[in-house]
C-alpha positions in Angstrom: -22.3 -7.4 -5.4 -23.7 -10.9 -5.4 -20.8 -12.2 -3.3 -21.3 -9.5 -0.7 -25.0 -10.1 -0.6 -24.4 -13.8 0.1 -22.0 -12.9 3.0 -24.8 -10.7 4.4 -27.4 -13.5 3.9 -29.3 -11.4 1.4 -30.6 -12.3 -2.0 -29.7 -10.3 -5.0 -33.3 -9.3 -5.4 -33.5 -8.1 -1.8 -30.4 -5.9 -2.3 -31.9 -4.4 -5.5 -35.2 -3.7 -3.6 -33.4 -1.9 -0.8 -31.4 0.2 -3.2 -34.5 1.2 -5.1 -36.2 2.1 -1.8 -33.3 4.4 -0.9 -33.3 6.0 -4.4 -37.0 6.8 -3.9 -36.3 8.4 -0.5 -33.4 10.5 -2.0 -35.2 11.3 -5.2 -32.4 10.3 -7.5 -30.7 7.2 -8.9 -27.6 6.0 -7.0 -26.4 3.6 -9.7 -26.1 3.5 -13.5 -27.3 0.1 -14.6 -26.6 -1.6 -17.9 -26.7 -5.3 -18.9 -22.9 -5.5 -18.4 -22.1 -3.2 -15.5 -23.4 -1.3 -12.5 -21.6 1.9 -11.3 -22.3 4.8 -9.0 -23.9 8.0 -10.3 -22.5 11.3 -9.2 -25.0 11.5 -6.3 -24.2 7.9 -5.4 -20.5 8.8 -5.3 -21.2 11.8 -3.1 -23.3 9.6 -0.7 -20.6 7.0 -0.6 -17.9 9.5 0.2 -19.9 11.1 3.0 -20.9 7.8 4.6 -17.4 6.2 4.5 -16.1 8.1 7.6 -19.3 7.2 9.5 -19.0 3.6 8.5 -15.3 3.5 9.5 -16.2 5.0 12.8 -19.0 2.5 13.4 -16.6 -0.4 12.6 -14.0 1.0 14.9 -16.5 1.4 17.8 -17.6 -2.2 17.4 -14.0 -3.5 17.3 -13.1 -1.5 20.4 -16.1 -2.8 22.2 -15.2 -6.4 21.4 -11.6 -5.9 22.6 -12.8 -4.2 25.8 -14.8 -7.3 26.6 -11.6 -9.3 26.2 -9.6 -7.0 28.5 -7.6 -5.3 25.7 -7.8 -1.5 25.7 -6.6 -1.0 22.2 -5.2 -2.4 19.0 -2.8 -0.6 16.6 -3.1 -2.0 13.0 0.0 -1.3 10.9 -0.1 -1.9 7.2 3.3 -2.6 5.4 4.0 -1.7 1.8 7.5 -3.0 2.2 7.9 -6.7 2.9 10.6 -6.4 5.6 8.4 -6.5 8.7 11.1 -8.6 10.4 13.7 -5.9 10.0 11.5 -3.5 11.9 11.2 -5.8 14.9 13.0 -3.3 17.2 10.1 -0.9 16.7 7.4 -3.5 17.3 9.2 -5.0 20.3 9.7 -1.6 21.9 6.1 -0.7 21.4 4.9 -3.9 22.9 7.3 -3.6 25.9 6.1 -0.1 26.7 2.4 -0.7 26.2 1.5 -4.3 27.2 -2.1 -3.3 27.5 -2.3 -2.8 23.7 -2.1 -5.2 20.8 0.0 -4.6 17.7 -1.2 -6.2 14.5 1.1 -6.1 11.4 -0.3 -6.9 8.0 0.7 -6.4 4.3 -0.8 -3.9 1.9 -1.0 -4.6 -1.8 1.0 -2.1 -3.9 -2.1 -1.6 -6.2 -4.3 -0.5 -3.3 -2.0 2.4 -2.3 -3.7 4.3 0.6 -7.2 2.8 0.2 -7.0 0.5 3.3 -5.8 3.5 5.4 -8.7 5.7 4.2 -11.2 2.9 4.7 -10.1 2.5 8.3 -8.9 -1.1 7.7 -5.5 0.0 9.2 -4.4 2.8 11.5 -0.9 3.4 10.2 0.9 2.6 7.0 4.6 2.1 6.4 5.1 3.6 2.9 7.9 5.0 0.8 8.3 8.8 0.5 7.3 11.2 -0.8 3.6 11.0 0.2 1.8 14.1 -0.9 -1.8 13.4 0.1 -3.7 16.3 1.7 -5.7 14.0 4.0 -2.7 12.0 5.2 0.1 12.9 7.7 3.6 11.7 7.3 5.4 10.7 10.6 8.9 9.6 11.5 11.1 7.8 9.0 11.6 4.2 10.0 14.3 3.1 7.6 15.9 3.9 4.3 16.7 1.5 1.5 18.9 1.6 -1.6 17.5 0.4 -5.0 18.3 -2.7 -6.9 17.4 -3.8 -10.4 15.8 -7.2 -10.9 16.6 -8.9 -14.2 16.2 -12.4 -15.4 19.1 -14.7 -14.6 20.0 -15.0 -18.3 19.6 -11.3 -19.1 22.6 -9.5 -20.6 23.0 -7.3 -17.5 23.0 -10.3 -15.1 26.8 -10.7 -15.5 27.4 -7.2 -14.1 28.1 -6.4 -10.4 26.1 -3.1 -10.5 24.2 -0.9 -13.0 23.3 2.7 -13.5 20.0 4.3 -14.7 21.8 5.4 -17.9 22.7 1.8 -18.5 19.1 0.4 -18.1 17.1 3.2 -19.7 16.9 1.2 -23.0 15.3 -1.8 -21.4 11.6 -1.9 -20.7 10.4 -1.3 -17.2 6.9 -2.0 -15.7 4.0 0.3 -16.6 1.7 0.7 -13.6 -0.4 3.4 -15.1 -3.5 1.2 -15.1 -3.2 0.6 -11.3 -4.5 3.2 -8.8 -1.6 5.0 -7.3 0.8 4.2 -10.1 2.9 2.2 -7.6 5.9 1.7 -9.8 6.1 5.4 -11.0 5.9 6.5 -7.4 9.4 5.4 -6.6 11.0 4.6 -10.0 12.3 7.6 -11.9 10.8 8.3 -15.4 14.2 9.6 -16.7 17.9 9.4 -16.1 19.9 12.3 -14.7 21.0 13.2 -18.3 17.3 13.4 -19.3 16.9 10.1 -21.1 13.4 8.7 -20.8 13.3 5.3 -19.0 11.1 3.2 -21.3 7.9 1.6 -19.9 6.7 -1.7 -21.2 3.8 -4.0 -20.4 1.2 -3.1 -17.8 1.7 -4.8 -14.4 -0.8 -5.0 -11.6 1.5 -5.6 -8.7 4.9 -6.7 -7.6 4.2 -10.4 -8.1 3.2 -9.6 -11.7 6.4 -7.6 -12.2 8.5 -10.5 -10.8 6.9 -13.0 -13.2 7.5 -10.7 -16.2 11.0 -10.0 -15.0 11.9 -13.7 -14.8 10.6 -14.1 -18.4 13.0 -11.3 -19.5 10.1 -9.2 -20.7 11.1 -6.3 -18.4 13.6 -5.2 -15.8 12.3 -3.8 -12.5 13.6 -1.5 -9.8 13.0 -2.6 -6.3 14.1 -1.5 -2.8 17.1 -3.6 -1.7 15.4 -5.5 1.1 13.6 -7.7 -1.5 17.0 -9.4 -2.3 16.5 -11.2 1.1 12.7 -11.5 1.2 12.0 -12.3 -2.5 14.7 -14.8 -3.4 13.5 -16.3 -6.7 15.0 -18.8 -9.1 15.6 -17.1 -12.4 16.0 -13.6 -11.0 19.2 -11.7 -10.3 19.4 -8.4 -8.3 21.9 -5.8 -9.2 22.7 -2.7 -7.1 21.8 0.6 -8.8 24.7 3.0 -8.1 23.2 6.4 -9.2 19.8 6.4 -7.4 19.5 7.8 -3.8 18.2 5.8 -0.9 14.5 5.4 -0.5 13.0 6.6 2.8 10.1 4.7 4.4 7.9 6.5 7.0 4.8 6.1 9.1 1.7 7.6 7.5 -1.7 8.0 9.0 -5.0 9.8 8.5 -4.7 13.5 9.4 -7.8 13.2 11.5 -6.1 10.6 13.7 -3.2 12.8 14.8 -4.4 12.7 18.4 -4.8 8.9 18.4 -2.9 7.8 21.5 -1.7 4.5 20.0 -0.4 6.2 16.8 1.4 8.9 18.8 3.0 6.2 21.0 4.4 4.3 18.0 5.7 7.6 16.6 7.5 8.2 19.9 9.0 4.8 19.7 10.2 5.5 16.2 11.6 8.8 17.2 13.4 7.4 20.2 15.0 4.5 18.3 15.8 6.5 15.2 15.6 5.2 11.6 17.1 1.9 10.7 19.5 2.3 7.8 19.0 0.2 4.7 
């Protein structure tokens, strides 16, 4: 909180004073305060959840006003969970060619954040792997599909093989992402083989970079989409095709309340016209 206060040119004491003033107006505490932590009360969480859409709308209005002053009528912000933005250039180029009056901004999204940037309004569209089963989000066209590979350390006993199966790797520890919102690894890595053998989870990892480091140290093996073999070439890591796991589809996802957004619909039409790029 102190860092945010500094960015707003407010002292910590002033922030505390403003919060207490609001608590008096509401008639209830918004934060639980201890010597070690500060967290929202139930009423504080309710207020936050109800104000977030208003805050996102205000930010969007200010952003559009600034762009209008620059002669730009709109910006579509696309967040990428996969790292292969270059492979999707046909979509980006077609969108820009059809709509030169709009800007297209591509940015990465951390695995551990899942859909938070989308819900906050920091991005308009996310490219994410399926399935996405979130009641407040809409799944649009599939952009591409990708097979799975297993990342292992270069001196791992499996590294000499040309391919592997889930049955073969079930005995080796995989990342445990249960401590990270969204369980990013579990959302695309099976928990058991086709024969019903449990795929063992090992140390907790926070994100893909953490998983790569632990993989290179031979602590774990990690399933990844195949495009990382080109984008994440690392010394000490070998990638092996996994022959008994289906291809992973990646699609456009946006907030259901934004279904009528002209820019989002236009990118969806581009994706539909070009068809999905096969991995």
